[in-house]
Structure formats: structure tokens, C-alpha cells
N, C-alpha and C positions, 0 to 999 in steps of 0.2 A: 531804675534798679532800686529795689527796696532792700535796705540793709537788714531789715528784720527777717527777711526770707533767705538771705545768702550770708554764709560765714566763710571767710578765707583765712587760712593759717599758713604762714611762710615757714619752710623748713630750711635751715641754713646749710646743712651738709658739711662739706669739707672746708668751707670758707670761714672757719672759726679762727679766732685770734690765736689760740694755742697752736694750730697748725702753721700759721705764719711764723710764730716764734720758733717752733721746732725746726722748720725748714731753714731759717737763718742760722740757728745754732749749729745744725748739722753741716751746713755749707761752710761756715767759718772753721769749725773743728776739722772737717774733712780737708780743707785747703791747708790748714796748719800741719796736720799729720802728713799729708802728701809732700808738702814743701820740706818738712823736716827729714823725711825719708830720702827725698831727692838730694837734699843738702849733704846727707851722709854719703850718698853715692858719689857726688861730684867733689867731695871734700872742700866745699866752700859754702858759706852761708848765703842762701838765696834771698833771704830777708834779714835786715839788721837785727830784728828782735829774736830771730831763731839762732841758737848756738848749738850746732850739731857736731862740735869738735869731739865730744866723747862718745858719740854714737857710731858703732861699727855697722856698715851696711848689711852684712849678713850675720845674724838674723834680724837684729833690731830695726835697721833701716828698711829692710824689705817688708817686715810686718807693719811698720808705720805707713809705708806706701799703700799696703793692702787696706789698712783701716781707713786711710784717707780716701781711697777710691770708694770704699763702701759708704762712707759718710757723704761723699758727693753724689753717689747714686741714690741714696735715700733722700737727700734734700731735693734732687731732681724729681723723684717720684712724688714727694709731697708737693712740690711746686706745680707739677702737672695735674695732680688731683685738685689743687686749689684753682688752677687755670680752667679746668674742665668743670668745676663746681660739682664734683661727684657727690651724690647723696642729697644735693640741694633740690628744692622744688616747692610744691605747695599742696595743700588739701583744700578742696572747695566742697562745701555742703550747701546745695542749692535746692531749697524747698519750692521755689518758684517753678523750676523746670523738673523737679523731682529726681535729681541726680546727685551722686557723690562722685567727685573726681579726685584721684590721687595721682600726682605727677612728680617724678623724680628724674634727675639726670644721672646717667651711668657712665661707664668708661666708653671711649669711642669704639665704634664697631656697629654690629647689627642691632644690638639692644641698647643703644645710647639713650634713647628716650623711653622711659617707663611711664606709660600713661594708662591708668586703670579708671574705668567709668562704670558705675553701678547705679541702677535705679534705687531710690531710697526704700522702696518696698522690699528689696532683697536684703537689706541690712536687718539683722536679727537683734543685735545688741552692741553695746560698747563694753569692752572688757578692760579692766585695769589690773596690771600685774605689778606687784610690789615685792621686791626681793632685796633685803638688806644684807650687810656683811662686808667682806673685803672688796667685792666687786658688785656694788648695788645696781639693780636693774629696776627702773620705773618706766613702764611702757603702757601706752594706751593702744588697744587693738580695736579695729573695726571688724566685727563678726558678721560675715555674709553667709547667705544660704549655701549649703554644700560644705559646711565645717571649715570654711576658709577664714583665716584671721590675718588681717593686714595691719602692720604696725604704723601708727600715725605720728609718733613723737620722734624727736631727734635722737641720734646715737652719740655716745661719747661723753656728754656732759649731762648727767641726770638732773632733772628738775627737782625742786624741793618737794617734800611730801604734800605740803599745802597747795602749791602751784598745780601739781599734777592731779590732785583730787578735785580741785575747783574746775580745772579744764575738762576733766572727764565728766563731771556732773553737769557742767554747762552744755557740753556736747550731747550728752544723753537726753537732757531736757529739750534742747533745740530740735533734735531728731525725733523726740518722743519715743525713745527706745529704752530698754532696760539697761541699767549699769550693773555688770556682774564682775 
């Protein structure tokens, strides 16, 4: 295998550090809220650090139980997306065999594996989208015949301007396609 003819880029997906941190924070917060609500219902402190003496079950304790359950459900959702590696995968650009392969993991079910393969001849260009502001978007797209544009970069944590420009230029030069 000649490394000059094959490029492989890994896409992390949902297994980012921030998702681990948010799942833990939501789980701890959800458990605390749920136990505080239940402590107000039973009129006893279920944990020594929780003092629910001044919390009346209806409406405060009930609302705290509801928020606690929502926090636990959200942390379970994040945990499952991390476990299933949703959005994770790789991009392979293989000049040796003349193919571009884009693979991503999805949610369990019929479309769990998203595996797209195109001949390099069908690739028309590499497109770079830069949008700054409150919610910046910096994405590299693979433009394929038929007006199809497939995102190649990770979602959630935008790359620096320099990183994404270098990556897009490197990829366009490797594939010998236009950078638009």
C-alpha cells in the first residue's frame, strides 16, 4: 500500500470529550434533582448532603422529580450516542483504486451503516464553506456529479480557519480537483 496514493481521515463523531463531560454532568444533576424531589415526598433526606426540609412536594418537589428524570433521560441519550459512536467514521481517498469512500455510523436500525463509495472521476470539486458569527460553520464538502455535496468534516467543534483551509487545499491538490 503506497501512502502517496491513499489518504485516510478519521471522523470522531459523538465520542468527543465534551459529550462525555455533558453526559456525566447531566447524570449527576438529574440524580440530585430526582433525589431532592423524592426526599420532599418522603419527608426524609435520602442523601446526607440533600436537605429537602423546606421543599414542599407539590409543586416544587414534583417539578424537581420531573427535571431529574429529564436530566437522566438526556444523559442516557448522550451515553447511547457515545456507545454507538453516532457520526463517527472515516473518509478514504484512494487514487490507487480510483475511489472515494465515506463511512459513518448512524443510530441502530436499517440505516446504521452509512457507506458511500464514488469513483474519483465523479468528484467535480472540493468546496469550502466558511460562515462566521454566533454559530460559526466551517465545512469541507465533496462535490459529486449530479449536484450532490457531501460534508467531510466533523460537526460540533469547528476547526480553526487555518486548519480547515490547509486541509481543503491539501485534499483538492491530492485529488487534482478544483477548490471552490
